[in-house]
Structures are given as C-alpha cells and as structure tokens.
C-alpha positions in Angstrom: 0.6 -0.8 -5.5 0.3 -1.6 -6.1 1.9 -5.0 -4.7 -1.0 -7.4 -4.6 -2.3 -11.0 -4.2 0.4 -13.3 -4.6 -1.0 -16.9 -3.7 -1.3 -17.6 0.3 0.2 -18.8 3.3 -0.3 -18.0 7.1 2.2 -16.8 9.3 2.8 -16.0 12.8 3.5 -12.1 13.3 6.4 -11.2 15.9 5.6 -8.3 18.3 6.6 -4.8 17.2 7.4 -6.0 13.5 5.3 -5.4 10.2 4.8 -8.8 8.7 6.3 -9.9 5.3 2.6 -11.4 4.6 -0.5 -12.2 5.8 -3.2 -14.6 4.3 -7.0 -15.9 4.6 -9.5 -17.1 2.5 -12.3 -15.0 0.7 -15.4 -16.7 -0.2 -15.8 -14.1 -2.8 -13.4 -15.8 -4.9 -12.9 -19.1 -3.5 -9.0 -18.9 -3.5 -6.6 -18.0 -0.8 -5.5 -14.3 -0.8 -2.2 -13.0 0.4 -1.2 -9.6 0.8 2.3 -8.7 1.2 2.7 -5.6 4.1 6.5 -5.1 3.6 8.0 -2.6 5.8 9.9 -1.9 9.2 10.1 1.9 9.2 8.6 3.7 12.2 5.8 4.8 10.0 4.9 1.4 8.9 5.1 -0.1 12.2 2.7 2.5 13.4 0.3 1.7 10.3 0.5 -1.9 11.1 -0.4 -1.3 15.0 -3.6 0.9 13.9 -4.6 -2.0 11.4 -4.6 -4.6 14.4 -6.6 -2.0 16.7 -9.4 -1.3 14.0 -9.6 -4.8 12.5 -12.1 -6.2 15.1 -14.4 -3.3 15.0 -17.2 -2.8 12.1 -16.5 1.1 12.0 -15.9 2.3 8.4 -12.4 3.4 7.7 -11.0 5.8 5.2 -7.4 5.0 3.9 -5.6 8.0 2.2 -2.3 8.4 0.4 -0.9 8.8 -3.0 -1.4 6.5 -6.0 0.6 3.4 -5.5 1.4 3.6 -1.7 -0.7 0.4 -1.0 -4.3 1.4 0.2 -5.7 -1.5 -1.2 -3.0 -3.9 0.6 -4.2 -2.1 3.9 -7.7 -2.6 3.2 -7.2 -6.3 2.7 -5.0 -6.6 5.7 -7.7 -5.1 7.9 -10.5 -7.7 6.4 -7.8 -10.5 7.0 -7.2 -9.6 10.4 -10.9 -9.2 11.3 -13.5 -11.6 12.5 -14.8 -11.3 8.8 -11.8 -12.9 7.4 -13.5 -16.1 6.2 -16.2 -14.1 4.5 -16.3 -12.2 1.0 -13.8 -9.3 0.5 -15.5 -7.2 -2.5 -13.3 -4.6 -3.8 -14.6 -1.7 -6.3 -12.6 0.9 -8.3 -15.2 3.7 -8.2 -13.0 5.4 -10.8 -13.5 2.3 -13.2 -17.0 1.9 -13.3 -19.1 4.0 -15.4 -20.9 6.6 -13.2 -24.1 5.8 -15.2 -24.1 2.2 -14.3 -22.7 2.5 -10.8 -25.5 2.2 -8.6 -26.9 -0.9 -10.5 -23.6 -2.4 -9.7 -23.6 -1.5 -6.2 -27.4 -2.1 -5.3 -28.1 -4.6 -8.1 -31.7 -4.5 -9.7 -34.9 -6.4 -9.8 -36.3 -7.9 -13.0 -38.0 -5.4 -14.9 -36.6 -2.4 -13.1 -35.3 -1.2 -16.6 -35.1 -1.8 -20.0 -33.0 -5.0 -20.7 -33.1 -6.1 -16.9 -34.8 -9.5 -17.7 -33.8 -10.9 -14.4 -32.7 -10.0 -10.7 -29.1 -9.2 -10.1 -27.2 -9.0 -7.0 -25.3 -6.1 -6.5 -21.9 -5.4 -4.6 -23.5 -4.9 -1.5 -25.3 -8.4 -1.4 -22.0 -9.8 -2.6 -20.1 -8.6 0.2 -22.9 -9.7 2.9 -21.4 -10.2 6.4 -18.1 -9.6 4.8 -16.1 -6.5 3.9 -16.8 -3.8 0.8 -13.8 -1.8 -0.2 -14.6 1.4 -2.4 -11.4 2.6 -4.2 -11.2 5.8 -5.1 -14.5 7.2 -3.3 -14.1 10.6 -4.2 -14.8 9.6 -7.8 -18.3 8.3 -6.8 -21.2 10.6 -7.8 -22.3 12.8 -4.8 -25.8 11.5 -5.1 -24.7 8.0 -4.8 -22.5 8.9 -1.9 -25.5 10.1 -0.2 -27.4 6.9 -0.9 -24.3 5.1 0.5 -24.4 7.2 3.6 -27.8 6.0 4.1 -26.7 2.5 4.0 -24.3 2.9 6.3 -26.2 4.7 9.0 -29.4 2.4 8.7 -27.5 -1.0 7.4 -30.2 -1.5 4.7 -30.7 -1.0 1.2 -33.0 -1.5 -1.8 -32.1 -2.9 -5.1 -33.0 -0.6 -8.1 -36.6 -1.2 -8.9 -37.5 -3.2 -5.5 -39.6 -2.1 -2.8 -38.4 -4.3 0.1 -35.5 -3.5 2.3 -32.5 -5.7 2.4 -30.3 -5.9 5.5 -26.6 -4.9 4.6 -24.2 -6.4 7.2 -21.0 -5.1 5.5 -18.0 -3.6 7.1 -17.1 -0.5 5.0 -13.5 0.6 3.9 -12.8 3.4 1.4 -9.7 4.9 -0.2 -8.7 7.9 -1.8 -5.6 9.3 -3.3 -7.0 12.8 -3.5 -6.6 15.5 -0.9 -9.9 15.2 1.1 -10.4 18.9 2.1 -9.7 19.9 -1.6 -12.1 17.2 -2.7 -14.9 18.6 -0.6 -14.2 22.1 -1.3 -14.6 21.2 -5.0 -17.7 19.3 -4.2 -16.3 15.8 -5.3 -17.1 14.4 -2.0 -19.7 14.9 0.7 -18.6 16.4 4.1 -21.3 14.3 5.7 -19.9 10.9 4.1 -16.5 12.0 5.1 -17.0 12.5 8.8 -18.7 9.0 8.6 -15.6 7.1 7.1 -13.2 9.6 9.1 -13.8 8.3 12.4 -10.7 6.1 11.6 -8.4 7.4 8.8 -5.3 5.8 8.0 -2.7 7.8 6.0 0.0 6.1 3.9 3.2 8.2 3.6 5.0 8.1 0.1 7.9 5.9 -0.6 10.1 9.0 -0.8 9.3 9.2 2.9 10.1 5.8 4.0 13.3 5.2 2.1 14.7 2.8 4.8 11.9 0.2 3.7 13.3 0.2 0.1 16.0 -2.6 0.7 13.4 -5.1 2.3 10.8 -4.3 -0.6 13.5 -4.8 -3.3 14.4 -8.2 -1.5 10.7 -9.0 -1.2 10.0 -8.5 -5.0 13.2 -10.1 -6.2 12.1 -13.2 -4.6 8.7 -13.2 -5.9 9.7 -12.3 -9.5 12.4 -14.7 -9.8 10.4 -17.4 -8.7 7.4 -16.1 -11.2 9.9 -16.0 -14.0 11.7 -19.2 -13.1 15.1 -17.4 -12.5 17.8 -17.9 -10.1 17.4 -15.5 -7.2 19.1 -12.0 -8.1 20.8 -9.7 -5.9 21.2 -5.9 -6.4 24.8 -4.5 -6.9 25.6 -1.8 -4.3 25.8 0.9 -7.0 22.3 0.0 -8.0 21.2 0.2 -4.7 22.4 3.5 -4.4 20.6 4.7 -7.6 17.4 3.0 -6.1 18.1 4.8 -2.9 18.3 8.2 -3.9 15.4 8.1 -6.5 12.1 10.0 -5.4 9.6 7.3 -6.4 6.8 9.3 -8.0 4.9 6.2 -8.6 5.6 4.7 -5.0 5.6 1.1 -4.5 3.8 0.4 -7.6 6.7 1.8 -9.5 9.3 0.1 -7.5 7.4 -3.3 -7.9 7.5 -2.9 -11.9 11.1 -2.0 -12.0 12.2 -5.0 -10.1 10.3 -6.9 -12.5 11.7 -5.3 -15.5 15.2 -5.7 -14.1 14.7 -9.6 -13.1 13.5 -10.1 -16.8 16.2 -8.0 -18.5 19.3 -8.8 -16.1 21.7 -11.4 -17.8 23.5 -12.0 -14.6 22.7 -12.8 -11.0 23.4 -9.4 -9.9 21.0 -6.5 -11.2 23.6 -3.7 -12.0 23.1 0.1 -12.9 23.0 -0.2 -16.6 19.8 -2.5 -16.3 17.9 0.3 -14.4 16.2 2.9 -16.3 17.9 6.1 -17.1 15.8 8.4 -15.1 17.3 6.8 -11.7 20.7 7.9 -12.7 19.4 11.3 -13.6 17.5 12.1 -10.4 19.1 13.3 -7.1 17.1 14.4 -4.1 18.2 17.8 -2.8 17.3 16.2 0.8 20.0 13.6 0.4 22.7 16.4 -0.3 25.2 16.4 2.7 26.9 19.9 2.7 30.4 19.9 4.3 31.9 23.4 4.8 35.3 24.1 3.1 38.1 23.5 5.8 36.5 20.4 7.2 39.0 17.6 8.3 38.5 14.2 6.5 37.9 12.7 9.4 35.2 15.0 10.5 33.5 14.6 7.0 33.5 11.1 6.9 32.0 10.8 10.4 29.1 13.1 9.5 28.5 11.2 6.4 28.2 7.9 8.3 25.8 9.7 11.0 23.7 11.1 8.1 23.4 7.8 6.4 22.6 6.1 9.7 19.9 8.5 10.5 18.6 8.1 7.1 17.9 4.3 7.4 16.7 4.6 11.0 20.2 3.2 12.5 20.1 0.1 10.3 23.7 -0.8 10.1 23.2 -3.3 7.2 21.3 -0.7 5.1 23.8 1.9 5.6 26.6 -0.5 4.8 24.9 -0.9 1.6 24.8 2.7 0.9 28.1 3.6 1.9 29.7 0.7 -0.3 31.1 -1.0 2.8 31.2 -4.1 4.3 29.2 -4.6 7.6 32.8 -5.1 9.5 34.2 -2.1 7.9 31.2 0.0 8.9 31.5 -1.2 12.5 35.3 -0.6 12.5 34.6 2.9 11.5 31.8 3.5 14.2 34.5 2.3 16.7 36.9 4.7 15.3 34.8 7.8 15.5 33.2 6.7 18.7 29.9 6.4 17.4 27.3 4.7 19.6 25.9 1.1 18.2 
C-alpha cells in the first residue's frame, strides 16, 4: 500500500476533505500517474494538510509507518502537488536492489569504470533531474552509501562511478522506512546525520487499525476499481461482512485490505460480498478494544445507549458508518438518537 497507480484523471479538491484521488504526468514513464489517497479520518486529514504544506518546498521529507500503510502513495502525492509535478518521479526500493550494485544504480557510471562497463550509464539521480527521487526502505541502504547520499543532499552534486566531473543534482529527495528510526540508528542501520537531514519534515502514517473509520471508504473505493478491472457488476458488502471487516486488526494494513477486496470481487457469485467469501481469519479475530463491558444490572436502554455512543465515537460520529456497524437503517439510528436524547 499498497494501493498504487490506477490510471489518471484530475480532480478539484474540496477544502478540509482528503481527496479520493489526484493525478499528474511524469516524464519518467511518459504515462499519466494517479495515486488514490482515500480517507477522511482526523489523522488522514492532518496528513493531507501536511502534504500540501511541504509540497512547494525542496526540503527532504521522511515518511514513516508500518508496511502497507501507503508511504509510496504519500511520496507520489507530494510530487504531484509540487512545482515538479510535470517532471520525473523516480522511485527506488533500497531493499530490492542488491547492495553491491546499488551505487551504480544510484550514481550511474562512465564507460570503462569497471569490467563490463562498455558505455556510460545514467543513474537514478540523473533520471530524476529537476524532478523527485523517492528512496523507499532507506534504512536498507549501506551506511557508506548513506554517507555519499548525504553529500549529494548537502552539495547538490555527484559524480558517476569512474567519473571525474561533478554533475548537478537538482532533485527533490523523499525517503521512507517501515522501521523504528531510533532502533535503526542504534543498530547502525541508519546514519544519524542522514536522519537529521531527512527528519526536518517527517510524516508518520498510522496503521489501519488506528483509523478504522476509513475502512468503509477504502472498501467502496477498492470495490469500484476491482469491479471495473475484472469486468464485474458493482458489488456491495453485506452488513455482517462489514462488521467482520471493521473488527479485524489488519496487520497488513491497506495492502492487505486491497488484496482482500480484490479476492472478494473475484470469488463472490452474487452482487453482495458475504462473510462466507471472506478469509476465515477475519471471523476468528476480535479486538479487545472493540469490546464494550456492560456491568450486570444495567438496564437494556442504558446498555443500548452505551453501545450506540461507543460506536459513534469509534467512527468519528459518522452516522452512516455507525448504522452499518450496528445493523440498523439510517432512519432507525436517528430514531434511537432522538429516543436516547443523543445530540446529532
């Protein structure tokens, strides 16, 4: 989450609302890119506001969060909201590139720099010229290479391997890690000076279990996309299936949810996704924090009111989402709010 480029369009963004999508063109791929940034919880609204604030600068940004939370989505949205939006966006997964060839990929090389280097090769820094370079899983980079990267950030210049002439590096640097930064520094996996350079602006993405009120919006978004992709009629989620999805802890975060929705779209024989289509692990998991304790002797009305209040709090007072979780129609929920004198 990841939820990735889905094909492109531009959309005006309403104030104080996290957009469903944003798009731009990248010369790196000569294709339209679209990143879907879905969620209207307080945490996601704050992150979106931060993205808009930092987009216009060239200051490095460090994006942290568990695997699958959408760090690459934030990086692309920063790029697409910036003055560099029409210029290249180059993403490197530092964990996926073998360490012994990483510097060659990053800096490029001159012809004859080493055995087999018959011609010069541009590295990622050249490819991202005047655009954005996104270094995913930064803590997986060798510390010696981190030191060289730090010099590029500070001097805005680099040399190809085997080269003598310095080349300008007009590149916006973004980086991400799913590791605990303090632990990575203590373990010698990340240089403290490089962290200081990137942590001028740090954006932390919360795990999905801490923003469950966004789950219905994410599910709706993924259902629409995967039904179109697999040429299926638009499907819905049954109330019981939604309850299971809301109570699950999502250790794989948005990436896990995205894959689960695609699976449900493919396997569901009807227009509604029901619990029997969902993986067994969802029915076997129940969060302790989702349990409401009601003391013995509590009246039925008091218990029902407590459940409604706790559910509304859980979904940030969103009545539609609360009604789904409670298994009520919107009208029935509003009738109960009026009956229990709960402010709407």
